[in-house]
Structures are given as structure tokens and as C-alpha cells.
Legacy VTK file of the C-alpha trace (Angstrom):
# vtk DataFile Version 3.0
C-alpha trace
ASCII
DATASET POLYDATA
POINTS 325 float
195.877 72.947 145.717
197.164 76.509 145.845
200.330 75.757 147.867
203.725 75.713 146.152
205.831 72.495 146.404
209.278 72.864 147.965
211.875 70.678 146.233
213.792 68.396 148.632
216.213 65.871 147.191
216.808 64.094 150.505
215.994 64.118 154.236
218.795 66.552 155.051
217.492 69.110 152.544
213.949 68.584 153.818
215.082 69.360 157.375
216.957 72.433 156.168
213.936 73.724 154.241
211.705 73.153 157.278
213.883 75.620 159.191
212.836 78.339 156.736
209.283 78.504 158.029
206.638 77.255 160.465
204.941 73.916 159.876
201.833 72.399 161.437
203.440 71.158 164.636
205.497 74.370 164.877
202.458 76.649 164.828
200.816 74.699 167.664
203.951 75.140 169.796
204.274 78.832 168.918
200.605 79.362 169.823
201.216 77.727 173.217
198.816 74.805 172.749
201.268 71.937 172.216
202.101 69.635 175.155
205.290 68.571 173.374
207.073 71.869 172.702
206.961 75.622 173.248
208.150 78.772 171.456
211.693 78.375 172.847
211.952 74.903 171.231
210.857 76.208 167.834
213.188 79.210 168.097
216.202 76.970 168.758
215.201 74.554 165.999
214.802 77.246 163.341
218.128 78.857 164.246
219.866 75.473 164.127
220.748 75.551 167.825
219.243 72.115 168.386
218.976 69.038 166.193
215.506 67.424 166.099
215.619 63.890 167.434
213.049 61.188 166.786
211.533 59.784 169.977
210.223 56.222 170.303
206.550 57.313 169.907
207.533 59.380 166.847
209.325 56.394 165.333
206.283 54.176 165.805
204.067 56.918 164.401
206.169 56.932 161.239
206.191 53.129 161.006
202.408 52.883 161.376
201.586 55.750 159.011
201.145 53.543 155.946
198.974 50.874 157.687
196.692 53.662 158.967
196.551 55.156 155.459
195.658 51.705 154.086
192.820 51.378 156.617
191.511 54.814 155.629
191.634 53.865 151.921
189.732 50.645 152.653
187.034 52.685 154.381
186.790 55.032 151.381
186.773 52.892 148.219
187.954 54.692 145.122
190.153 57.320 146.772
193.729 57.691 145.572
195.916 59.012 148.356
198.958 61.047 147.344
201.896 62.438 149.312
202.521 66.110 148.478
205.695 66.496 150.538
206.727 69.925 151.841
204.707 72.854 150.476
204.573 76.572 151.220
201.919 79.274 151.129
201.857 81.070 147.753
202.162 84.527 149.377
204.064 83.910 152.634
207.091 81.627 152.239
207.469 81.160 156.011
204.111 79.332 156.151
204.874 75.654 155.554
202.888 72.428 155.522
203.724 68.744 155.201
200.362 67.004 154.783
200.528 63.266 155.307
198.231 62.647 152.343
195.912 64.418 149.909
192.583 62.679 149.302
191.127 64.738 146.438
190.904 68.298 145.107
189.252 69.616 148.276
190.358 67.319 151.104
193.555 66.365 152.924
194.362 63.658 155.473
196.452 63.463 158.632
197.565 60.124 160.106
198.222 59.846 163.850
198.985 57.326 166.565
198.276 57.730 170.279
198.972 55.680 173.400
196.152 54.484 175.638
197.170 57.054 178.250
196.167 59.725 175.708
192.806 58.166 174.836
190.857 60.616 177.007
191.938 63.467 174.706
190.036 61.978 171.773
186.273 62.277 171.325
183.877 60.312 169.173
184.035 60.470 165.359
183.351 62.019 162.972
183.394 65.527 164.446
184.282 64.969 168.087
187.050 66.616 170.069
190.660 65.971 169.100
193.826 67.311 170.814
194.156 71.071 170.333
197.586 70.799 168.715
196.213 68.526 165.972
193.210 70.762 165.346
195.615 73.678 164.883
197.695 71.558 162.515
194.821 70.623 160.187
193.520 74.206 160.122
197.041 75.449 159.321
197.295 72.970 156.471
193.912 73.963 155.036
194.834 77.649 155.159
198.110 77.004 153.316
196.854 74.514 150.716
193.498 76.166 150.035
191.658 72.891 150.674
188.383 73.255 152.537
188.119 69.873 154.289
190.487 67.657 156.228
190.210 64.168 157.647
192.258 62.834 160.533
192.697 59.093 161.099
194.140 57.977 164.429
195.092 54.600 165.865
194.797 54.696 169.662
196.547 52.040 171.738
197.335 49.993 168.642
193.754 48.792 168.116
191.225 51.630 168.394
190.900 53.227 164.938
188.939 56.472 164.573
188.295 58.947 161.761
187.477 62.630 162.221
186.334 65.202 159.675
186.822 68.982 159.805
185.872 71.978 157.696
188.077 75.027 157.264
187.785 77.524 160.134
189.013 80.736 158.542
188.836 82.814 161.730
190.975 80.332 163.645
193.464 80.092 160.784
193.829 83.888 160.637
194.529 83.876 164.386
197.272 81.270 163.912
198.673 83.269 161.014
198.864 86.407 163.145
200.577 84.554 166.001
203.002 82.856 163.610
203.827 86.075 161.769
204.645 87.901 165.011
206.831 85.007 166.178
208.695 84.814 162.868
209.345 88.558 162.772
210.322 88.999 166.445
212.226 85.812 167.133
213.596 84.527 163.824
214.187 87.638 161.726
215.086 89.932 164.631
216.512 87.141 166.813
214.850 88.028 170.140
214.812 85.170 172.660
211.218 84.034 173.390
209.894 84.431 176.922
210.641 81.530 179.231
207.799 79.120 179.926
207.226 75.806 181.722
208.447 73.584 178.883
211.408 71.223 179.078
212.908 73.190 176.193
213.061 76.371 178.281
214.667 74.459 181.160
217.344 72.964 178.898
218.019 76.287 177.204
218.706 77.992 180.543
220.890 75.123 181.779
223.006 75.215 178.621
223.097 79.013 178.338
224.013 79.566 181.993
225.656 76.333 183.245
227.348 78.015 186.234
227.259 81.206 188.297
230.493 82.592 186.881
230.199 85.930 188.703
229.834 86.080 192.495
227.374 88.957 192.396
223.956 89.426 193.992
221.842 91.677 191.805
219.367 94.198 193.177
215.931 93.327 191.829
214.271 95.621 189.320
210.564 96.415 189.532
209.842 93.724 186.917
211.890 91.165 188.858
210.034 92.106 192.080
206.736 91.354 190.323
208.012 87.980 189.130
209.317 87.119 192.607
206.002 87.733 194.355
204.102 85.956 191.582
206.377 82.976 192.241
205.663 83.101 195.985
201.898 83.118 195.307
202.250 80.218 192.858
204.262 78.206 195.384
201.641 78.811 198.073
198.823 77.788 195.721
200.738 74.645 194.744
201.338 73.793 198.432
197.623 74.216 199.163
196.726 71.963 196.221
199.246 69.300 197.332
197.959 69.390 200.923
194.374 69.016 199.685
195.348 66.103 197.441
197.185 64.324 200.283
194.220 64.832 202.618
191.790 63.307 200.116
194.186 60.424 199.379
194.530 59.641 203.088
190.762 59.725 203.609
190.265 57.270 200.763
193.060 55.046 202.129
191.229 54.965 205.461
188.072 53.778 203.678
189.989 51.127 201.689
191.633 49.873 204.893
193.015 46.344 204.552
191.365 45.836 201.153
193.047 46.132 197.754
191.096 49.111 196.518
187.727 50.547 195.616
185.753 50.936 192.373
183.537 53.850 191.417
180.803 54.579 188.885
182.021 55.139 185.332
185.008 52.782 185.673
186.702 54.952 188.320
189.205 53.062 190.453
191.665 53.468 193.320
194.066 50.758 194.496
196.365 50.601 197.503
198.740 47.688 197.031
201.938 46.757 198.824
204.929 46.593 196.478
207.367 43.689 196.706
210.243 43.977 199.181
213.581 44.754 197.558
217.052 44.081 198.923
219.764 46.707 198.420
223.469 46.783 199.231
224.806 49.538 201.488
227.943 50.093 199.423
229.210 52.948 201.572
228.903 50.826 204.711
230.582 47.880 203.010
233.557 49.981 201.900
233.876 51.519 205.374
233.899 48.106 207.046
236.490 46.713 204.636
238.596 49.768 205.445
242.357 49.528 204.838
242.024 46.295 202.872
240.738 48.268 199.888
243.406 49.818 197.740
242.988 53.570 197.239
243.802 53.217 193.548
240.967 50.711 193.164
238.524 53.150 194.777
239.728 55.929 192.495
239.302 53.687 189.463
235.621 53.169 190.233
234.887 56.731 191.306
232.869 58.847 188.928
232.452 62.595 189.231
228.953 63.821 188.500
228.910 67.281 186.998
227.243 69.752 189.315
224.137 71.651 188.270
222.767 74.960 189.475
220.138 74.832 192.225
217.439 77.484 192.256
216.446 78.273 195.848
213.845 80.747 197.088
213.822 82.460 200.474
210.626 84.244 201.408
210.911 87.730 202.952
210.528 87.941 206.710
207.046 88.933 207.785
207.227 92.104 209.887
204.594 93.954 211.904
203.791 97.117 210.002
203.071 98.976 213.231
206.416 98.310 214.905
LINES 1 326
325 0 1 2 3 4 5 6 7 8 9 10 11 12 13 14 15 16 17 18 19 20 21 22 23 24 25 26 27 28 29 30 31 32 33 34 35 36 37 38 39 40 41 42 43 44 45 46 47 48 49 50 51 52 53 54 55 56 57 58 59 60 61 62 63 64 65 66 67 68 69 70 71 72 73 74 75 76 77 78 79 80 81 82 83 84 85 86 87 88 89 90 91 92 93 94 95 96 97 98 99 100 101 102 103 104 105 106 107 108 109 110 111 112 113 114 115 116 117 118 119 120 121 122 123 124 125 126 127 128 129 130 131 132 133 134 135 136 137 138 139 140 141 142 143 144 145 146 147 148 149 150 151 152 153 154 155 156 157 158 159 160 161 162 163 164 165 166 167 168 169 170 171 172 173 174 175 176 177 178 179 180 181 182 183 184 185 186 187 188 189 190 191 192 193 194 195 196 197 198 199 200 201 202 203 204 205 206 207 208 209 210 211 212 213 214 215 216 217 218 219 220 221 222 223 224 225 226 227 228 229 230 231 232 233 234 235 236 237 238 239 240 241 242 243 244 245 246 247 248 249 250 251 252 253 254 255 256 257 258 259 260 261 262 263 264 265 266 267 268 269 270 271 272 273 274 275 276 277 278 279 280 281 282 283 284 285 286 287 288 289 290 291 292 293 294 295 296 297 298 299 300 301 302 303 304 305 306 307 308 309 310 311 312 313 314 315 316 317 318 319 320 321 322 323 324
């Protein structure tokens, strides 16, 4: 393996060293192919603006890593899996990798878990389709380590085990390297804020950066802002058309289902139209109003909570005028 090990005495040092470069999951986000994060998330992480937090799926992924590795070893008698830890490219220190395991002198191994709702993103082994972000990750690792093959073992829904095998795709790796290099230079070294996108990270960044309209000023739009505004109007109209079409098709299928529970289709397709259970709820505002003066004001104040206001983004379309008038 050509990569250089990065010494980490504990988890805190490992996290700190990870901030000094782009790892496998980072490069997928920077390249815009990760459903979990975007460039703005990676930018904040590397600058220490946010603290990575382990989600429930991530925790289970970590807990099941060794059992999946054991299953892989059972399927490949004689292999000795090793954990290399954090490594970096021999020429570019910002290129990092944390392979789950190394299999031998030419092959690495990634270990994944996936919920059943993600099963459709996985093809058939050994060389079927896998999620784009994981393909980018294994290619990134091969480019950094110099290994030419990589296996990926995944446990889907807790009981569907699959193994995939990939060869090094140099052209794709060079593309990732170019994207990662530009991101590192522009946004980490020079500190430019990445462009906003549709990720939750971008939404949170804007909410925290601009929590309130501190200045009562209405700006006059620049040419660039005008372009964005009319792109937004077109996107809203397209979304409305798509929603209307979806509702129309749903209603037509409901009419065919009628008083029945649902309808099945070829290839395990299914629609259901079930009545949910009735639920009772208390009209607390009405109850308080009826009790009236018998409720002490101090008691009401004690149980009153103020919810912090957030900024609402509203759009008003321009008035349509007759060009000939």
C-alpha cells in the first residue's frame, strides 16, 4: 500500500486529523452525489464550525461492522483482514482514506449496512449497481492506497448479505481528485463559502448565520438576483404542475379502488387506501376559555412556553401586465 499512515492516539485526535483533508464520504458530498451531505456540510466540518454527530443508522453501522467482516472472512477462507486506520496520499496530504479493512496486497474492503427502504439502490452481486456515494468512496480509497481492487460487503435490512467487487477506475478517480482539489483550495485554504444547495446543511447554515432580519431594508435586485428569482418562479410552477399531476393520478386510482382496501400490480406493485383509526384530542384553548376567571393568571404563565420565531421566506410573483397597454 502506497498510502502513508496518520498517527492517531485516540478518537479526538482522529477527528482532528480528519479535518485536515477529504475522506471517502467527504469526496462524495463535495462532488454532489451524496444524499446525506453537501459541500456546505463538509466546509463547516473542516473549519470546525460543526461537530459531527453519530446518527442511529451510523451507530448500528458501526456495531454491525465486525459481524459483516466475519461473514466476509467466512466466505473467503484464508484471508487475514487488517484495519489500516487513517491514511493519506503520499503526494497530496489533503487526500485521506479510512478503509474499513485491507484484504491483501492488492485489495481493500468496505463494510456497509442499509435499511430495507434503501434496498432498491443496490443491484445484484458481484458487479451490480451500488449507491453512487459508495462507488466514489471505494474509487477514492483505491486512488489513495494504490490498491487496484476493492470489495464491498453490505447487510441490507439486517438479513440480506451481498458482496460486490470493483476494479480501479483511474479516469473517475482523477475526476474526483480534480473536484476535491478545487474545493480544498477555494473553500478551505481561501475560505470562500460554498454555493447554497438543497441540503439540510445549507438550510441550517443560513438559519444560524442569519437568524433574524436585523435591518429593515428592501434591497434592489442585481442582475444575478433577477436571474435567480425567475428561475425560482419557473421551479415553483414546475413543482405545482408535478403535484397536480400526482394528485390527479392518485384520485383516479382511488376511484378504481373504491370501497376496497387496495390494488396489486405486476412486479409486486401495490397501492392501499385504508382508513386510519379515529383519535380523540382535547381542545385546550376552548377548555381554558370556558374555565375563564377560575384559572389563575400565574398558573397560565407558569405553563406558557415561548417558541422562538424563525424567518419565513415568502415569494410574490410580479403582476402580469399587457405589453400593449
